[in-house]
C-alpha positions as CSV (number, residue, x, y, z in Angstrom):
1,M,211.9,66.0,59.1
2,E,210.5,65.0,62.5
3,R,213.8,66.2,64.1
4,Q,213.3,69.6,62.6
5,R,209.8,70.3,64.0
6,N,208.0,69.7,67.3
7,I,204.5,70.8,66.2
8,S,202.0,68.4,64.6
9,E,199.3,71.0,63.5
10,F,198.9,74.6,62.7
11,I,196.1,77.0,63.6
12,L,194.6,79.1,60.8
13,L,193.6,82.5,62.1
14,G,191.1,82.8,59.1
15,L,189.6,86.0,57.7
16,S,188.2,87.6,60.8
17,Y,187.7,87.4,64.5
18,D,184.2,88.8,64.3
19,Q,181.6,86.1,64.5
20,N,179.0,88.1,62.4
21,I,181.5,88.6,59.7
22,E,182.4,84.9,59.7
23,I,178.7,83.9,59.4
24,F,178.3,86.4,56.5
25,C,181.5,84.9,54.9
26,F,180.2,81.3,55.4
27,V,177.0,82.1,53.5
28,L,178.8,83.9,50.8
29,F,181.5,81.4,50.2
30,L,179.1,78.5,50.4
31,F,177.0,80.1,47.7
32,S,180.2,80.9,45.7
33,Y,181.5,77.4,45.9
34,V,178.1,75.8,44.9
35,A,177.8,78.3,42.0
36,L,181.4,77.4,41.0
37,L,180.8,73.7,41.0
38,A,177.5,74.0,39.2
39,G,178.8,76.4,36.6
40,N,181.8,74.4,35.7
41,L,180.0,71.1,35.7
42,L,177.5,72.7,33.3
43,I,180.3,73.8,31.1
44,L,181.9,70.4,31.1
45,V,178.8,68.4,30.3
46,S,177.7,70.9,27.6
47,I,181.0,70.7,25.8
48,W,181.4,67.0,26.2
49,C,177.9,66.3,24.7
50,S,178.3,68.8,21.7
51,P,180.4,69.3,18.6
52,L,182.3,72.0,20.4
53,F,184.4,69.4,22.0
54,H,186.3,69.1,18.8
55,Q,187.2,72.8,18.6
56,P,190.5,73.6,20.3
57,M,189.3,76.6,22.4
58,Y,186.5,74.5,24.0
59,Y,189.0,71.6,24.5
60,F,191.2,74.0,26.6
61,L,188.0,75.4,28.3
62,I,187.2,71.8,29.5
63,H,190.6,71.7,31.1
64,L,190.2,75.1,32.6
65,S,186.9,74.3,34.2
66,S,188.4,71.0,35.6
67,M,191.3,73.0,37.1
68,D,188.9,75.6,38.6
69,I,187.1,72.8,40.4
70,C,190.3,71.1,41.6
71,Y,192.0,74.4,42.6
72,T,189.1,75.8,44.5
73,S,188.2,72.5,46.2
74,S,191.7,72.4,47.7
75,I,190.8,75.6,49.7
76,T,187.1,76.4,49.9
77,P,185.6,73.4,51.6
78,K,188.1,73.7,54.6
79,L,187.5,77.5,54.7
80,I,183.7,76.9,54.9
81,A,184.1,74.3,57.5
82,D,186.4,76.6,59.6
83,L,184.0,79.5,59.4
84,L,181.4,77.3,61.1
85,G,183.7,75.8,63.8
86,G,185.7,77.2,66.6
87,T,189.5,76.6,66.5
88,K,190.7,76.4,62.9
89,T,193.4,73.7,63.0
90,I,195.0,71.8,60.1
91,S,197.6,69.0,60.6
92,Y,201.1,69.4,59.3
93,G,200.6,66.8,56.6
94,D,197.3,68.2,55.4
95,C,198.9,71.7,55.4
96,M,201.8,70.5,53.1
97,L,199.3,68.8,50.9
98,Q,197.1,71.9,50.6
99,L,200.2,74.0,49.8
100,F,201.2,71.6,47.0
101,A,197.6,71.3,45.6
102,V,197.2,75.1,45.6
103,H,200.3,75.7,43.6
104,F,200.0,72.7,41.4
105,F,196.4,73.3,40.3
106,G,197.1,77.0,40.2
107,G,200.1,76.6,38.0
108,V,198.3,74.3,35.6
109,E,195.5,76.9,35.3
110,I,198.0,79.6,34.5
111,F,199.6,77.7,31.6
112,I,196.2,76.6,30.3
113,L,195.2,80.3,30.1
114,T,198.5,80.8,28.2
115,A,197.5,78.0,25.8
116,M,194.1,79.5,25.3
117,A,195.8,82.9,24.3
118,F,198.0,81.0,21.9
119,D,194.8,79.4,20.4
120,R,193.1,82.8,20.0
121,Y,196.2,84.3,18.3
122,A,196.3,81.4,15.9
123,A,192.5,81.7,15.2
124,I,192.6,85.5,14.6
125,C,196.1,86.1,13.2
126,R,196.5,82.9,11.2
127,P,192.9,81.9,10.3
128,L,193.9,80.0,7.1
129,H,196.3,77.8,9.0
130,Y,194.4,77.6,12.2
131,M,193.4,73.9,12.1
132,L,196.8,72.9,11.0
133,I,198.4,74.9,13.7
134,M,196.0,73.8,16.4
135,N,195.6,70.2,15.5
136,R,194.5,67.8,18.2
137,T,198.1,66.5,18.8
138,R,199.3,70.0,19.5
139,C,196.4,70.6,21.8
140,H,197.2,67.5,23.8
141,L,200.9,68.6,24.0
142,L,200.0,72.1,25.2
143,V,197.8,70.6,28.0
144,L,200.5,68.1,28.9
145,G,202.9,71.1,29.0
146,A,200.5,72.9,31.3
147,W,200.5,69.9,33.7
148,A,204.3,69.7,33.6
149,G,204.6,73.4,34.2
150,G,202.3,73.1,37.3
151,A,204.5,70.3,38.6
152,L,207.7,72.2,38.0
153,H,206.3,75.2,39.9
154,S,204.8,73.4,42.9
155,F,207.4,70.8,43.7
156,P,210.1,73.3,44.6
157,Q,207.6,75.2,46.8
158,L,206.8,72.0,48.7
159,L,210.4,70.8,49.0
160,M,211.5,74.2,50.3
161,T,208.7,74.2,52.9
162,I,209.1,70.7,54.2
163,Q,212.8,71.4,55.0
164,L,211.9,74.4,57.3
165,P,212.0,73.8,61.1
166,F,208.6,74.6,62.9
167,C,209.0,74.8,66.6
168,G,206.3,77.3,67.6
169,P,204.3,79.5,67.4
170,N,202.0,77.5,65.1
171,E,199.5,80.2,64.3
172,I,199.2,81.1,60.5
173,D,197.6,84.4,59.8
174,H,195.8,83.2,56.7
175,Y,192.7,81.1,55.8
176,F,194.8,78.4,54.0
177,C,198.3,77.1,54.1
178,D,200.5,79.2,51.8
179,I,204.2,79.6,51.7
180,F,204.7,83.2,52.9
181,P,202.6,82.8,56.0
182,L,204.4,79.5,56.7
183,L,207.8,81.3,56.3
184,K,206.7,83.7,59.1
185,V,206.2,81.0,61.6
186,A,209.3,78.9,60.8
187,C,212.1,79.2,63.4
188,T,215.0,79.9,61.1
189,D,216.2,82.7,58.8
190,T,213.9,82.4,55.8
191,Y,215.2,85.3,53.7
192,I,216.8,83.1,51.1
193,T,213.8,80.8,50.8
194,G,211.6,83.9,50.4
195,V,213.6,85.2,47.5
196,L,213.4,81.8,45.9
197,V,209.6,81.9,46.3
198,V,209.5,85.3,44.7
199,A,211.8,84.0,41.9
200,D,209.4,81.0,41.4
201,S,205.8,82.1,42.0
202,G,206.3,85.9,41.5
203,M,208.2,85.5,38.2
204,V,205.9,82.7,36.9
205,A,202.9,85.1,37.5
206,L,204.6,88.2,36.0
207,V,206.2,86.5,32.9
208,T,202.9,84.6,32.1
209,F,200.9,87.9,32.6
210,V,203.3,89.8,30.2
211,V,203.1,87.0,27.6
212,L,199.3,87.1,27.7
213,F,199.2,90.9,27.6
214,V,201.5,91.0,24.6
215,S,199.6,88.3,22.8
216,Y,196.2,90.1,23.2
217,V,197.8,93.4,22.0
218,I,199.0,91.6,18.9
219,I,195.5,90.2,18.4
220,L,193.9,93.6,18.8
221,F,196.2,95.1,16.3
222,S,195.4,92.3,13.7
223,L,191.7,92.9,14.1
224,R,192.0,96.1,11.9
225,H,192.0,94.0,8.9
226,H,188.8,92.0,9.8
227,S,185.2,92.7,9.0
228,A,183.0,94.5,11.5
229,E,181.3,91.1,12.4
230,G,184.6,89.4,12.7
231,R,186.0,92.1,15.0
232,H,182.8,91.8,17.2
233,K,183.1,88.1,17.5
234,A,186.9,88.2,18.3
235,L,186.5,91.0,20.7
236,S,183.8,89.2,22.6
237,T,185.9,86.0,22.9
238,C,189.1,87.9,23.8
239,G,187.3,90.2,26.2
240,S,186.2,87.1,28.2
241,H,189.8,85.8,28.3
242,V,191.3,89.2,29.3
243,T,188.6,89.5,32.2
244,V,189.7,86.2,33.6
245,V,193.4,87.0,33.2
246,I,193.0,90.3,35.1
247,L,191.0,88.8,38.0
248,F,193.4,86.1,38.4
249,F,196.9,87.6,37.8
250,G,196.4,91.1,39.2
251,P,196.1,89.8,42.9
252,S,198.6,87.0,42.3
253,I,201.3,89.4,41.2
254,F,200.6,91.8,44.2
255,V,201.0,88.9,46.7
256,Y,203.9,87.0,45.2
257,L,206.1,89.5,43.4
258,R,207.4,91.6,46.2
259,P,209.8,91.2,49.2
260,P,209.0,88.2,51.3
261,A,206.4,89.4,53.9
262,T,202.8,89.1,54.9
263,F,200.3,91.8,55.2
264,P,196.6,91.7,56.4
265,E,195.5,92.7,53.0
266,D,196.9,89.5,51.4
267,K,194.0,87.5,52.7
268,V,191.6,89.8,50.8
269,F,193.6,89.7,47.7
270,A,193.9,85.9,47.9
271,L,190.2,85.6,47.8
272,F,190.2,87.0,44.2
273,Y,192.5,84.3,42.8
274,T,191.3,81.4,45.0
275,I,187.5,81.9,44.9
276,I,186.2,85.0,43.0
277,A,188.0,84.5,39.8
278,P,187.2,80.7,39.4
279,M,183.6,81.4,40.4
280,F,183.2,84.1,37.6
281,N,184.9,81.9,34.9
282,P,181.7,79.9,34.1
283,L,179.7,83.2,33.8
284,I,182.4,85.0,31.7
285,Y,182.8,82.1,29.2
286,T,179.0,81.3,28.8
287,L,177.2,84.7,29.1
288,R,179.6,86.4,26.6
289,N,179.9,83.4,24.1
290,R,177.1,82.8,21.7
291,E,178.4,79.3,20.7
292,M,178.6,78.2,24.3
293,K,175.0,79.4,25.0
294,N,173.7,77.7,21.9
295,A,175.5,74.4,22.7
296,M,174.1,74.4,26.3
297,R,170.6,75.2,25.0
298,K,170.8,72.3,22.6
299,V,172.2,69.8,25.0
300,W,169.9,70.5,27.8
301,C,166.8,70.9,25.7
302,Q,167.6,67.5,24.1
303,T,168.1,66.0,27.5
304,F,164.8,67.3,28.9
305,S,162.9,66.3,25.7
306,K,164.3,62.7,26.0
307,E,163.1,62.5,29.6
308,T,159.7,63.8,28.7
309,H,159.3,61.2,26.0
310,N,160.4,58.4,28.3
């Protein structure tokens, strides 16, 4: 690999050359990252310390929140630091590590969202057999499958990238190391690699989105036979899931499911699936979920009451 490249670091051009815009982005993304960490940690603690942990949907939500933290933490801290500094450099090794982490944790998150859709399908369309279908063993297997899917998605991306020769220039027109911007600076013909990336990342995003869309359409049709209260509860829960899916998959499909190329708009779209969607997940899953709000209220009221008595 050393013979194939003569550069030891890349320069990330970031979001903007305007210092005022960078200061604004620094404040915005610092707030977003703190909100994301606080919100997801609140969800994790509230579910762990309540009976909700034994329900399949909240078991998956724990893993989704964990993936949100890992996924965003592989990008946002570096972005925030770069917005404060001057030259935005990243070593070759760190760049490859970031590329792998982004696609691995992002892949796991995609498959966990699919598992959550299957859980909602079983709960609404097969209510009498729900606990039999979604027993704890099957939940463990679905999460294990999500991790395996993330690995199967991310390792080929990494292997294709580390075989590319990089001999200059070393400026990446992005705020993190992603495969399309890296293909642009590789000093070889990357057309075949680009097609393979579309076949991997693009098709994973598209197929998963179609599966999720079809599953929620089936759920909506099945709600005709439910009571008004049951429909309202199911629509509230599924509405949360659909919002997350659209925020995450819409920009992902735009970036990865097209001929291999980079556009200035890619950075803006990437903000949606790397920072904005993960930041809104805690709000979407708590503010629109009565069980979650009640669990949080009970857990934190008990915690504060114990501290008061002590």
